[in-house]
DRENLOTI-953640 format. One record per residue (C-alpha): residue number from 1; residue in one letter; x, y, z. Coordinates in Angstrom, 1 decimal. Example, Ala and Ser with C-alpha at 12.3 -4.5 7.8 and 13.67 -1.06 7.14 Angstrom:
2
PT     i   aa       px       py       pz
PT     1    A     12.3     -4.5      7.8
PT     2    S     13.7     -1.1      7.1
//
This chain:
459
PT     i   aa       px       py       pz
PT     1    M     -1.4     -9.5     18.7
PT     2    V     -5.2     -8.5     19.3
PT     3    T     -6.3    -11.4     22.5
PT     4    S     -9.8    -13.3     22.6
PT     5    N    -10.1    -11.3     26.2
PT     6    Y     -9.2     -7.2     24.1
PT     7    F    -11.8     -8.3     21.1
PT     8    S    -14.7     -9.1     23.3
PT     9    E    -13.8     -6.5     25.5
PT    10    I    -14.8     -4.0     22.8
PT    11    L    -17.8     -5.5     21.3
PT    12    S    -19.8     -3.1     23.8
PT    13    D    -18.1     -0.1     22.6
PT    14    N    -20.5      2.2     20.7
PT    15    Q    -18.5      3.4     18.4
PT    16    L    -17.9      0.3     16.9
PT    17    Q    -21.5     -0.6     17.2
PT    18    D    -21.8      2.6     14.9
PT    19    W    -19.6      0.9     12.5
PT    20    V    -21.6     -2.2     12.6
PT    21    G    -24.6     -0.4     12.2
PT    22    N    -23.3      1.6      9.0
PT    23    I    -22.3     -1.2      7.4
PT    24    F    -26.0     -2.5      7.5
PT    25    R    -27.5      0.7      6.4
PT    26    E    -25.0      1.2      3.3
PT    27    R    -25.7     -2.3      2.1
PT    28    F    -29.2     -2.4      2.9
PT    29    D    -30.6      1.2      3.2
PT    30    V    -33.1      0.8      6.2
PT    31    N    -32.9      1.9      9.4
PT    32    V    -30.6     -0.3     12.2
PT    33    Q    -30.4     -0.3     15.8
PT    34    V    -27.5     -2.1     16.9
PT    35    K    -27.5     -3.6     20.7
PT    36    F    -24.6     -5.9     22.7
PT    37    S    -26.1     -7.5     25.6
PT    38    E    -24.9    -10.7     28.0
PT    39    D    -22.4    -11.3     25.9
PT    40    R    -24.5    -11.3     22.4
PT    41    F    -25.5     -9.4     19.9
PT    42    C    -29.2     -7.9     18.4
PT    43    L    -30.3     -5.9     14.9
PT    44    I    -33.1     -4.3     15.3
PT    45    F    -33.9     -3.2     11.5
PT    46    S    -37.0     -1.2     10.2
PT    47    K    -38.2      1.2      7.6
PT    48    N    -42.0      2.3      6.7
PT    49    S    -43.5      0.6     10.2
PT    50    H    -42.1     -3.1      9.6
PT    51    F    -39.3     -3.8     12.1
PT    52    V    -37.1     -6.8     12.1
PT    53    T    -35.2     -8.0     15.2
PT    54    I    -32.4    -10.6     14.5
PT    55    N    -30.6    -12.2     18.4
PT    56    F    -27.4    -13.6     17.4
PT    57    T    -25.8    -16.3     19.9
PT    58    N    -22.0    -16.1     21.2
PT    59    N    -21.0    -19.5     18.9
PT    60    G    -18.1    -19.7     17.5
PT    61    R    -16.2    -16.4     18.5
PT    62    Q    -13.7    -17.6     21.1
PT    63    A    -12.3    -19.9     18.4
PT    64    F    -11.5    -17.2     16.5
PT    65    F     -8.2    -16.8     18.0
PT    66    N     -7.6    -20.7     18.6
PT    67    K     -4.6    -21.9     15.8
PT    68    E     -7.1    -24.4     15.2
PT    69    K     -9.0    -23.2     12.4
PT    70    V    -12.3    -24.9     12.5
PT    71    F    -15.6    -24.3     10.3
PT    72    S    -18.6    -25.7      9.7
PT    73    Y    -21.3    -25.1      7.1
PT    74    V    -25.2    -25.0      6.9
PT    75    S    -26.6    -25.9      2.9
PT    76    G    -29.0    -24.3      1.6
PT    77    E    -31.5    -26.9      1.6
PT    78    S    -31.4    -26.8      5.2
PT    79    I    -31.9    -23.1      5.4
PT    80    S    -34.7    -23.2      2.7
PT    81    K    -36.5    -26.3      4.8
PT    82    T    -35.8    -24.6      8.0
PT    83    A    -37.0    -20.7      7.2
PT    84    G    -37.5    -20.7      3.7
PT    85    L    -34.7    -18.5      2.9
PT    86    E    -32.3    -17.9      0.7
PT    87    I    -28.1    -17.3      0.3
PT    88    P    -26.0    -16.9     -2.8
PT    89    N    -24.4    -20.3     -2.2
PT    90    E    -24.6    -23.8     -1.3
PT    91    N    -23.8    -22.9      1.9
PT    92    L    -22.9    -20.1      4.3
PT    93    V    -19.5    -20.6      6.4
PT    94    L    -19.7    -20.6     10.1
PT    95    F    -16.0    -20.2     11.0
PT    96    G    -15.1    -21.0     15.0
PT    97    V    -17.6    -23.6     14.7
PT    98    S    -16.0    -27.5     14.7
PT    99    E    -19.7    -28.9     14.2
PT   100    I    -23.0    -27.6     12.6
PT   101    D    -25.0    -26.9     15.4
PT   102    W    -27.1    -24.6     13.7
PT   103    F    -30.6    -23.5     13.9
PT   104    I    -32.6    -20.5     13.2
PT   105    R    -35.6    -19.4     15.3
PT   106    K    -38.8    -17.5     14.3
PT   107    E    -41.4    -15.7     17.1
PT   108    N    -43.6    -13.1     14.9
PT   109    N    -40.9    -11.1     13.6
PT   110    V    -37.6    -12.0     15.7
PT   111    F    -35.3    -13.9     14.7
PT   112    T    -32.6    -16.1     16.7
PT   113    I    -29.3    -17.3     14.7
PT   114    N    -27.1    -19.5     16.7
PT   115    Y    -24.1    -17.8     15.2
PT   116    D    -21.9    -14.9     15.6
PT   117    F    -21.8    -13.7     12.9
PT   118    V    -21.5     -9.5     14.2
PT   119    S    -18.4    -10.5     15.6
PT   120    Y    -16.9    -12.5     12.5
PT   121    M    -18.2     -9.4     10.0
PT   122    I    -15.9     -7.3     12.6
PT   123    W    -13.1     -9.4     12.5
PT   124    S    -12.9     -9.9      9.1
PT   125    L    -13.5     -6.5      7.7
PT   126    N    -10.6     -5.0     10.1
PT   127    R     -8.2     -8.0      9.2
PT   128    L     -7.8     -9.0     13.3
PT   129    E     -6.0    -12.7     12.1
PT   130    E     -3.2    -10.5     10.5
PT   131    Y     -1.9     -8.2     13.6
PT   132    G      0.8     -9.7     14.4
PT   133    V      1.9    -12.1     12.1
PT   134    N      5.2    -13.1     11.3
PT   135    S      5.1    -12.5      7.1
PT   136    E      7.5    -15.4      5.3
PT   137    D      7.1    -13.1      2.1
PT   138    K     10.3    -11.9      0.7
PT   139    H      8.4     -8.6      0.8
PT   140    S      6.7     -8.9      4.1
PT   141    R      3.2     -9.4      2.3
PT   142    F      0.4    -11.2      4.9
PT   143    E      0.0    -14.7      3.4
PT   144    L     -2.1    -16.6      2.3
PT   145    K     -1.0    -19.7      4.0
PT   146    N     -1.5    -18.1      7.3
PT   147    S     -5.8    -17.1      7.3
PT   148    H     -8.4    -18.9      8.1
PT   149    L     -9.5    -18.9      4.3
PT   150    F     -7.3    -20.7      3.1
PT   151    K     -9.2    -24.0      4.1
PT   152    D    -11.2    -25.2      1.3
PT   153    E    -10.3    -22.0     -0.9
PT   154    L    -13.1    -20.2      0.8
PT   155    Y    -10.8    -17.0     -0.1
PT   156    L    -12.3    -17.8     -3.5
PT   157    R    -15.7    -16.7     -2.0
PT   158    P    -17.3    -13.1      0.3
PT   159    I    -18.2    -15.1      3.1
PT   160    V    -19.3    -11.6      4.8
PT   161    D    -21.3    -11.0      1.8
PT   162    E    -23.0    -14.4      1.7
PT   163    W    -24.2    -13.8      5.3
PT   164    V    -25.4    -10.4      4.5
PT   165    Y    -27.4    -11.4      1.7
PT   166    F    -28.9    -14.1      3.8
PT   167    I    -29.4    -11.0      6.1
PT   168    G    -31.0     -8.9      3.3
PT   169    S    -33.5    -12.2      2.5
PT   170    I    -34.9    -12.0      6.2
PT   171    L    -36.0     -8.5      5.6
PT   172    L    -36.8     -9.3      2.2
PT   173    A    -39.8    -11.8      3.3
PT   174    S    -40.1    -10.0      6.7
PT   175    E    -41.9     -7.2      4.3
PT   176    I    -38.9     -4.7      4.9
PT   177    D    -37.8     -3.6      1.9
PT   178    C    -34.6     -3.1      1.8
PT   179    K    -32.5     -2.1     -1.3
PT   180    Q    -31.0     -5.1     -3.5
PT   181    N    -27.7     -4.5     -4.8
PT   182    T    -26.2     -5.2     -8.3
PT   183    F    -23.1     -6.0     -9.5
PT   184    S    -20.7     -3.7    -11.3
PT   185    Y    -16.8     -4.2    -12.3
PT   186    E    -14.0     -1.6    -12.3
PT   187    V    -10.3     -1.7    -13.8
PT   188    S     -7.5     -0.1    -12.6
PT   189    H     -3.4      0.0    -13.4
PT   190    D     -0.3      0.6    -11.4
PT   191    V      1.8      2.6    -13.0
PT   192    D      5.2      0.7    -12.9
PT   193    K      6.6      1.5    -15.6
PT   194    I      6.4      4.1    -18.6
PT   195    S      9.8      3.9    -20.5
PT   196    R     12.5      1.6    -19.9
PT   197    Y     14.7      5.0    -21.0
PT   198    I     12.3      8.2    -21.3
PT   199    S     11.9      9.7    -17.7
PT   200    V     13.7      7.3    -16.0
PT   201    P     15.9      8.5    -13.1
PT   202    K     19.6      9.6    -14.1
PT   203    I     20.9      6.6    -11.9
PT   204    K     18.9      4.1    -13.0
PT   205    F     19.0      4.8    -16.6
PT   206    I     22.7      4.5    -17.0
PT   207    A     22.5      1.1    -15.3
PT   208    L     19.8      0.1    -17.4
PT   209    F     21.6      1.4    -20.6
PT   210    L     25.2      0.0    -20.1
PT   211    I     24.3     -3.1    -19.5
PT   212    D     21.8     -2.8    -23.3
PT   213    S     24.3     -1.6    -24.4
PT   214    V     26.0     -5.0    -24.4
PT   215    K     23.1     -7.5    -23.9
PT   216    R     20.9     -5.6    -25.7
PT   217    P     22.6     -3.7    -28.1
PT   218    K     19.4     -2.8    -30.5
PT   219    L     17.2     -1.9    -28.2
PT   220    A     19.9      1.0    -26.9
PT   221    I     20.6      2.1    -30.5
PT   222    S     16.9      2.1    -31.2
PT   223    Y     16.0      4.8    -28.3
PT   224    L     19.2      7.0    -29.6
PT   225    M     18.0      7.2    -33.5
PT   226    N     14.6      7.9    -32.5
PT   227    R     12.7      8.5    -29.0
PT   228    K      9.3      8.9    -29.9
PT   229    S      9.2      5.4    -32.2
PT   230    F     10.9      4.5    -29.4
PT   231    F      7.9      4.8    -27.0
PT   232    D      5.4      4.0    -29.4
PT   233    N      6.6      0.6    -30.0
PT   234    E      7.4     -0.3    -26.4
PT   235    A      5.1     -2.8    -24.4
PT   236    S      4.5     -0.5    -21.5
PT   237    N      3.3      1.8    -23.8
PT   238    T     -0.4      0.3    -24.0
PT   239    F     -2.1      3.8    -22.2
PT   240    D     -4.6      5.0    -25.3
PT   241    W     -5.3      1.1    -25.9
PT   242    L     -6.4      0.7    -22.2
PT   243    M     -8.4      3.9    -22.3
PT   244    D    -10.2      2.8    -25.8
PT   245    V    -11.1     -1.1    -23.8
PT   246    S    -12.6      0.5    -21.3
PT   247    E    -14.5      3.1    -22.9
PT   248    K    -15.6      0.5    -25.2
PT   249    H    -17.1     -1.1    -22.0
PT   250    G    -18.7      2.4    -21.0
PT   251    I    -16.0      2.1    -18.2
PT   252    I    -13.0      4.5    -16.4
PT   253    S     -9.6      3.2    -15.9
PT   254    K     -7.5      4.3    -13.1
PT   255    F     -4.4      4.6    -12.9
PT   256    Y     -2.1      5.1    -10.3
PT   257    F      1.4      7.1    -10.4
PT   258    I      4.5      6.8     -8.5
PT   259    P      4.8      9.9     -6.9
PT   260    A      8.5      9.2     -5.0
PT   261    N     11.5      6.9     -4.6
PT   262    T     12.2      4.8     -0.9
PT   263    S     13.6      2.0     -2.9
PT   264    F     16.0      1.5     -5.2
PT   265    K     15.8     -1.9     -6.1
PT   266    F     11.5     -1.8     -6.5
PT   267    D     11.5      2.4     -7.6
PT   268    F     13.7      4.8     -9.2
PT   269    R     10.6      4.0    -12.1
PT   270    Y     10.4      7.5    -13.9
PT   271    N     10.4     11.0    -12.9
PT   272    Y      8.1     13.6    -13.5
PT   273    T      9.6     15.6    -16.6
PT   274    S      7.3     16.9    -19.4
PT   275    F      6.8     14.1    -21.0
PT   276    V      5.4     12.5    -17.7
PT   277    K      3.0     15.5    -17.1
PT   278    R      1.5     15.3    -20.3
PT   279    L      0.8     11.4    -20.3
PT   280    I     -0.7     12.2    -17.1
PT   281    K     -3.0     15.2    -18.9
PT   282    K     -3.8     13.0    -21.6
PT   283    I     -5.3     10.6    -19.4
PT   284    N     -7.8     13.0    -17.5
PT   285    D     -8.3     14.7    -20.5
PT   286    R     -9.6     11.7    -21.7
PT   287    G    -12.3     11.0    -19.0
PT   288    H    -10.1      8.7    -16.9
PT   289    E     -8.8      8.4    -12.9
PT   290    V     -5.7      9.2    -12.0
PT   291    G     -4.2      8.0     -8.6
PT   292    I     -1.5      7.8     -6.4
PT   293    H      0.8      3.8     -5.9
PT   294    Y      3.0      4.8     -3.0
PT   295    S      6.5      3.7     -3.3
PT   296    Y      7.9      0.5     -2.2
PT   297    N      9.0      1.6      2.3
PT   298    A      6.4      4.2      1.9
PT   299    S      4.5      3.1      4.8
PT   300    S      7.2      1.5      7.2
PT   301    K      9.0      5.0      6.4
PT   302    F      6.1      7.1      7.1
PT   303    N      6.5      8.3      4.2
PT   304    I      2.9      8.4      2.8
PT   305    K      1.7     12.3      3.6
PT   306    T      4.9     13.2      1.7
PT   307    E      4.5     11.3     -1.3
PT   308    W      0.7     12.1     -1.4
PT   309    M      1.3     15.7     -1.3
PT   310    K      3.5     15.5     -3.7
PT   311    L      1.2     13.6     -5.8
PT   312    R     -1.0     16.7     -5.2
PT   313    K      1.1     19.3     -6.2
PT   314    I      1.9     18.1     -9.3
PT   315    L     -2.2     17.7    -10.4
PT   316    S     -3.0     20.7     -9.2
PT   317    E     -0.2     22.3    -11.4
PT   318    L     -2.0     20.4    -14.3
PT   319    N     -5.3     21.4    -13.2
PT   320    I     -6.8     17.7    -12.3
PT   321    P     -9.0     17.0     -9.5
PT   322    T     -6.8     16.2     -6.6
PT   323    E     -9.3     14.4     -4.7
PT   324    M     -8.1     10.7     -5.3
PT   325    G     -7.7      7.6     -4.2
PT   326    G     -4.6      4.5     -4.7
PT   327    R     -2.7      1.4     -4.1
PT   328    M      0.2      0.1     -2.3
PT   329    H      3.2     -0.9     -4.3
PT   330    Y      3.1     -4.6     -4.9
PT   331    L      0.2     -4.8     -2.4
PT   332    R      2.4     -4.4      0.8
PT   333    I     -0.1     -2.9      3.4
PT   334    N     -0.2     -3.5      7.2
PT   335    F     -3.7     -3.5      7.6
PT   336    L     -3.8     -0.9     10.7
PT   337    E     -0.6      1.3     10.3
PT   338    T     -0.9      1.8      6.2
PT   339    L     -5.0      3.1      6.7
PT   340    R     -4.2      5.2      9.6
PT   341    Q     -1.6      6.8      7.7
PT   342    I     -3.8      7.3      4.7
PT   343    S     -7.0      8.3      6.4
PT   344    T     -5.1     11.7      7.6
PT   345    V     -4.7     13.0      4.2
PT   346    G     -7.4     12.6      2.6
PT   347    Q     -7.1     10.2      0.5
PT   348    K    -10.6      9.2     -1.0
PT   349    Y    -10.2      4.9     -0.9
PT   350    D     -7.6      2.4     -1.0
PT   351    N     -7.8      0.0     -3.3
PT   352    T     -5.2     -2.6     -2.1
PT   353    L     -6.6     -5.4     -0.1
PT   354    T     -6.3     -9.1     -1.8
PT   355    F     -4.2    -12.1     -1.7
PT   356    Y     -1.0    -11.4     -4.3
PT   357    E     -0.8    -15.3     -4.4
PT   358    T     -4.2    -15.8     -6.0
PT   359    G     -6.3    -12.9     -5.5
PT   360    G    -10.0    -13.3     -4.1
PT   361    F    -11.5    -11.9     -1.2
PT   362    R     -9.3    -11.1      1.5
PT   363    C    -11.7     -9.1      3.9
PT   364    G    -14.4    -11.3      2.8
PT   365    T    -16.6     -9.1      0.8
PT   366    C    -16.1     -7.1     -2.6
PT   367    F    -17.8     -4.2     -1.1
PT   368    P    -16.3     -0.9      0.3
PT   369    Y    -16.1      0.2      3.5
PT   370    K    -15.0      2.2      5.9
PT   371    P    -12.7      0.3      8.5
PT   372    F    -12.2      0.6     12.4
PT   373    D     -9.5      1.5     14.3
PT   374    I    -10.5     -1.0     17.0
PT   375    Y     -7.4      0.6     19.2
PT   376    N     -8.2      4.3     19.0
PT   377    K    -11.7      2.7     19.0
PT   378    S    -12.6      5.3     16.1
PT   379    I    -13.7      4.9     11.8
PT   380    L    -11.0      5.4      9.9
PT   381    N    -11.7      8.4      7.1
PT   382    V    -10.4      5.9      4.2
PT   383    E    -12.9      3.8      2.2
PT   384    I    -11.7      0.2      1.6
PT   385    R    -12.5     -0.5     -2.0
PT   386    P    -11.1     -4.4     -1.9
PT   387    L     -9.2     -5.3     -4.8
PT   388    I    -10.3     -9.1     -6.2
PT   389    I     -7.7    -10.3     -9.1
PT   390    M     -4.2     -8.7    -10.1
PT   391    E     -3.0    -10.4    -13.2
PT   392    G      0.7    -11.2    -11.8
PT   393    S     -1.5    -13.8     -9.6
PT   394    V     -3.1    -15.5    -11.9
PT   395    L     -0.2    -15.8    -14.3
PT   396    D      2.7    -15.6    -12.2
PT   397    Y      2.1    -16.5     -8.3
PT   398    S      0.0    -19.0     -9.1
PT   399    K      1.3    -19.6    -12.8
PT   400    I     -2.6    -20.9    -14.3
PT   401    R     -2.3    -21.4    -17.9
PT   402    I     -3.0    -19.3    -20.1
PT   403    D     -3.7    -20.9    -23.4
PT   404    D     -6.3    -23.5    -22.3
PT   405    D     -8.8    -20.6    -20.5
PT   406    K     -7.6    -22.0    -17.0
PT   407    A     -7.0    -18.6    -16.2
PT   408    L    -10.1    -17.0    -18.0
PT   409    N    -12.2    -19.7    -16.1
PT   410    Y    -10.8    -18.7    -12.9
PT   411    V    -11.3    -15.7    -13.2
PT   412    K    -14.4    -15.9    -14.6
PT   413    K    -15.7    -18.2    -10.9
PT   414    I    -14.6    -15.1     -9.0
PT   415    V    -16.4    -12.8    -10.7
PT   416    L    -19.5    -14.8    -10.4
PT   417    Q    -18.9    -15.1     -6.7
PT   418    C    -18.9    -10.8     -6.9
PT   419    Y    -22.2    -11.0     -9.1
PT   420    K    -24.3    -13.6     -6.7
PT   421    V    -24.0    -11.5     -3.8
PT   422    G    -24.7     -8.3     -5.9
PT   423    G    -20.7     -6.8     -5.4
PT   424    R    -18.2     -5.1     -7.3
PT   425    F    -15.3     -6.8     -9.1
PT   426    S    -12.1     -4.8     -8.9
PT   427    L     -9.5     -6.0    -11.3
PT   428    L     -5.6     -4.5    -11.6
PT   429    W     -4.0     -4.8    -14.1
PT   430    H     -0.5     -3.8    -14.8
PT   431    N      0.4     -1.2    -18.3
PT   432    D      3.2     -3.0    -19.2
PT   433    E      1.7     -6.6    -18.2
PT   434    F      0.4     -6.8    -22.3
PT   435    E      4.1     -8.2    -24.0
PT   436    N      1.9    -10.5    -26.0
PT   437    E     -1.6    -10.8    -27.5
PT   438    K     -2.8    -13.4    -25.6
PT   439    K     -2.6    -10.9    -22.5
PT   440    K     -4.4     -8.8    -24.1
PT   441    E     -7.0    -11.2    -25.3
PT   442    L     -7.4    -12.7    -21.7
PT   443    Y     -8.0     -8.8    -20.7
PT   444    W    -11.1     -8.1    -23.2
PT   445    Q    -12.5    -11.3    -22.5
PT   446    I    -12.6    -10.4    -18.8
PT   447    L    -14.0     -7.1    -19.2
PT   448    E    -16.7     -8.9    -21.7
PT   449    F    -17.8    -10.9    -19.3
PT   450    C    -18.4     -9.1    -17.0
PT   451    S    -19.8     -6.4    -19.0
PT   452    T    -22.4     -9.4    -20.1
PT   453    L    -23.3     -9.9    -16.2
PT   454    N    -23.8     -5.9    -15.6
PT   455    N    -26.6     -6.3    -18.2
PT   456    T    -28.3     -9.4    -16.9
PT   457    K    -30.8     -9.0    -14.4
PT   458    Q    -29.5    -10.3    -10.8
PT   459    V    -30.2    -14.1     -9.7
//
């Protein structure tokens, strides 16, 4: 568990300050100097002989580590009146501040903001609230109820991005020509299941086939009669359809394959037979992406490197690029330990982090970034691409109805939050979760909505 004292001590670390500067440089494409003195952050932005200094007080920092999760809000109307600046939502969130003692002062091109947003950004993007928390979830995943974002449904807002957007408005108002980000979206598919029987490991196949021979004899017989016809009609065989849909929307589907087995109950889904390899080759030949979906216990058993090398070898044999990203099975991630392991193998990005129960902005952002190891005081060599929504979070865990547009409207609400800050909406939909036409229609409607926003001028 990270203590308040340790957190305050590392804020003066040069590597951490470089990491903070990188976040803003990548977002704005401007020069940034980060200073920490007298217990406060100062950011100095510059471009083409224009300079802006933003000082942050330490207001709120000590409360990050309190059990009481306190907030206050400053309205967009108040910000507009006092500074003539814009924010993407109706207010800015000040976590750690119990009362609205907000102010922003300007003297020439020097601004002072009475809130320690920089410390909050460090705390939020690196998920410090998760360290040392015991989960009651059966898969040992961090639970939304333990997050400060649970209050007022703040998990549905990219709080960090809203603040960065606000800082960008300060730069633009001060004649610094910073980059203005535009909305994008991506889709990915965890290949948990390819077929009920085909290429399934023998021990799992025997168990399934014996059970089906008694309970679902027609299913077992249809497999024995014609395997090709059986696979063609399986609900999990949506690979061509998913690629067709992505191609119609001008995007790439990412398919993440499980390389190994570390749990009989949750793995043992398929072997890498010629049948599976042909599927992988077809995905690549159509211009879509193949990635890694680590086994259930890959992180806890320190098996990430072994699984990474196994899938890389398979892809290399198929002449498929081995630079890839991926996701943890069942969204099981121990933030620091898992990412440390991933960063050592050369994986391009990880796309795991969301709240499994609801979806949303677990890291407070929908922008990619590299995390900071606060114990080793170094930037980890893997990019976090926050996952925003998994279909199971909406339809299964949250049990939001698909019939009356409630599920679609829930997803739209989150997509719009990404749009407002010019971020990236990331959708996970498993290939075997299209057992009815309503799900296919919902998937199509989500991509249509994203496509429409993608071709609309940013607000």
